N, C-alpha and C positions, 0 to 999 in steps of 0.2 A: 147064482153064479156071478162072480165079480168080473165084469168085462174089462174093467180098467187094468186089473192085474194080468189078465190074459193078453191084452193088447200090449202091455209093457214087455211081457215075456217074448212076444212075437217080434217086437222092435229090437230087443236085445239080440235075438237069434239072427234076424235079417241084417243086422249091422256088423257082422263079423268082417266083411271086406273093408268097411270103414275103419274098424279097430286096427286092422292089419296096416292100412294106409297111415294112420296116426302113429302106429308102432314104428314104421319105417322112417317117418319124419323125425321122431324123437331119438330113437336108439340106432346106433350105427351097426350093431350086430347083436346076436344073442348073448354074447359075453358081456356086452355093455348093459343089457337088461338084467342079467344075473347079478352083475356087480351093483346095480342100482337097488335090487331087492336085498342084497346082502347089506349094503349100507343103510337101507331103510330099517333093518332090524338091529343094527349096531348102534349103541348109545353114542352120542356126540363126544362125550369125554373120553371114551375109549379110542375113537378115531383121532381125537386131538393128540393123545399120547402116542399113537402110532404114526403121527405126522401126516394123516390123511383127512384132516378136518374139512378142508374145502372140497376135496373129492367126495366126501360123505354128503356135504350140503348139496352139491351139484347133483349127485346121483339120487338123493332123496327128492330133490325138486323135480327132476325129470320123471321119476316114477309117479309122484303126486300129480304132476301135470298130465301125464298119460291117463291116469284114472279119472281125473277131473274132466278131460276132454271127451272121454268115452261116455261118461255119465251125462255130460252136457249135450252130446249128440242125441241121445235117447230122449232126454228131457225136452229139447227143442222140437224134435220130431213129434213127440206126443202132444206138446202144446199146439203145434201147427195143425196137426190133424184134428185135434179137438176144436180149434177155432174154426176150421173149414167145415167140419161135419156137424158141429154142435155137440152138445152133451151126449155121451153114449147112453143108450138105454140100460 
């Protein structure tokens, strides 16, 4: 059994309150999040012709930053626990 994978899954589940906190820091409301997801899937040249290029760039940046921070939290916690406890058996 791969204890590393199980531990990472546990960290992902236990960090839902942290993800919620990061969500509230980055997005003003659920519509802001929805708009960021929409812009993330819209090609930049289409947003450019619609006159929403900079909104697209900002929305995509916010979504990517949210994903990065959530992954960074899990990674840093995993590294910290691994350094304190040593290599998992």
